[in-house]
N, C-alpha and C positions, 0 to 999 in steps of 0.2 A: 560613473554617470552615463557615459556613452554606451556601455554594455547594456544597461537597463533602460535606456532612453525611451524605447517604444512602450514600455510599461508605464513609465512615469508620465508620458503624454496622455494617458487615459484619464477621462473626466473623473472616474471613481477611484483612481489610483494616484498616489502621490509619493513624495519622498518618505513621508512617515510610514506608509505601507511598505515601501521598499526596505526601510530600516528594520521593520518588524520581521521581514523575511531574513535579513542578515543576522538577526539575533536568535533565530529559531533553531531548535534541535529536532531533527526528524529521524526516526528509526524506520527502516524499510525491511520487513521480514519477507524474504524470498527474492532472489535475483533472477527469476525466470522471465516468462513472457510479459507479465504485468510489472514486476519490479524493475526490469531494465528500462522500460520506457518511462515509468513514473519517476525513477531516479534521475534520468537524464533531463527531463523537463524541469524538475525542481532545481537541479544544478544550473541549468540555463537561466532560470528565473531569479536565482540568487539566494536560495535558502542557505543560511550560514554554515550549518553543520549537518551532514548526512551520514548516518551510520547504516552500513549494509550488513545483512546477516543471511548467510546461506552456506550450507555444508557441501553442496553438490559441485561437481566438475562439469565442464562444457562437453556435451555430446553432439554428434553430427545432427541428430534429430532436432536439437534445440535451435539450429540456425534458421529454420523455417519461420520462426516468429520472435526470437529473442535478439533484438536489434543491436545489442552491445557487442555481439560476438561474431567472429568469422572463423574460417577453417584453421588458421594458425593458433586459435585459442582452445581447440579441442584437447581435453585432458587437463586443462588448468582450472583452478578454482574460479567459479563464477564471481564471487564477491570481490576477489582480488582484481580480476580483469575489468569488472565494471567500475571499480574504484579508480583504476588507472585511466579509464576513459573519462570519468567525471572530472578528474584533475586536469586532463588535457582540455576539456571543454571550458572549465571555469577555474582558473588558478587562484581565485580570490575567496574560495570557500574551503572548508575543512571536510575531508572525507575519511571515514574509518571503515575498514572492512574486517569481518570476522567469518572465517571459513569453518563454521561449526553449526550444530543444531541448536535451536532454542529449547532449553530443557527446564525442568523444575529447579535445577540447581543454579542456572545462570539467568533465568528470565527476569528476576527482580533487578539485577544490576544493569541489564540492558534497557529496561523499560522505565524504571523509577524516575529518572531525571529528564525524560523526553517531553517535548511540548506537543508532539503528535506522533502516532504510530500508523504506518501504512502497512496493511497486511495483504500480501499477494501470494501467499504460499499455496501449495497444492494438496494439503492434507488437513482433515478435520481436527486431528489431535492437536496440531500446532495452533490452529485457529482458536480452539477452545482455551488453550493455554494463554495465548496473546490476549484474548478477551478477558480472562480472569485476572491477569496481572495488571492490565490497563485499568480495570475496574477497581482493583485494590489501591492503586496510586492515583486514581482520578485523572488518568491520561486519556485524552480523546483518541478514538480509533476510527479510521476509515478503512473498511474492508472491501476488497474487490475480488471477484472470481470470474473465470471464463471457461467455458466448455462448449465444444461444438461450434454452433453459430450464436450462442447466447451468453449473456453476462449479467452479473448482479453487482450492485454497489450500495453501501449503507454507511452511515456514521452513527456512532454511539459515544456517550460519555458517562461519567459516574452518576448523573442525575436522570438518565433515560433508561429505557429497557436496554438490555445488552444483547450481544450476538446470540447467546444461548437462549434467551427468551424467544427469539425468532426461529432459531434452529436447535431444538432440544437434542441433547446428546443421543438419547435413545432412538431418535428417528433419523439420525445422520451419522451412523458409525461405519458406513461403507467406504473404506479407504481405497477401494478399487475404482471409484468414480473420479478418475483423473484423466488429464490429457493423454497420458501414455497409454491408457486403456480405452478411452472413449473417443479420442481425436479432437482436434480443434483447428479451425480455419486460421490462417496466419494473421489475419486482421483482428480477430475477435479479442484476444488479450490486449492488443495495442489500443483498441478503442476504449476498453475498460480502464486501462492504465492512464490514458489521457484524461478521461473523466475523473479518475481518482486524483491525479495530480492537479487538475483544475479545481476540484473541491478543496484540496489541501491549500492551494494558494489563496482561495477565497477566505478560508478560515484563518490562515496565518497572517495574511496581509490586511484583511478587512473585518475579521471577526464574524464572517457570515457562515451559517450552517444550514444550507438549504435541504440537506438530506439527513439532518439530525432526527433520529428515530423514524426514518423512512427508508424504504427499500426501492431502489431503482432497478427495474427489469428491462434489459435491452435485448431485442430480438433482431439479430443481424440478418436472418433469412428474409424477413419481411420488412426490415427497417422500421420497426415500431418500438416505442418506449412507453413504459408505465411507471408511475411512482405510487407506492402503497404505504400508508401509515401502519405502524404496529405498536402494540402496547406491552407493558411489563407483564411477565408471567409471574403471578404471585407464588408459584411453586418453584421458581427458578433457583437452582442450587448455587448459582453464581452471584447475581446482583441482589437476591433476596436472602442470602445467607446471613445468619446472625440477627 
């Protein structure tokens, strides 16, 4: 009660909302700039079970923006080190880490029983896979991305347009468009991760979905933000299949 007292004091938040967080299972795909911060905020807020998925190890270039890591972590698996930090922050939650890629062979087992998936990975192929499996099992998805000074955030579920409706595969197959190739300001992924975690808490605790089938565009260079609605693509190979 003392750990979560500042949340419970909120007019729109109560013990019931906190209990919903405690019972929630959340999968975080990608433990980089977005995943680190989002995972830490959910752990501090009291999400009962957090599963971390990332096959990468910590590199020196990651330390500029990936807040869970420091120099002594270089060479170690990101998911493992992030899990250790979350357990230190909040010993009352369950944290699992998996140092592997999300693949066609394991995606079902990771996603099927989740209450929510947060995607913060840095490649389109994984984003499309996450979207498809979330759609298959009707698991809500909050997807965040950050590059340069700009970020994007959206939420979809089985009844809405999906990620692929908004970003068709044929138009977004350039895997070179990543932070490692295009650059990113240290703050950009952390801003988007905070917004992603905030939306996750609104959904898990209060059932609110302000970005359901909407795209938030954040411009960090000019400090501007826009929210756009989008619709189902009747030719979408994911949510319109079958």
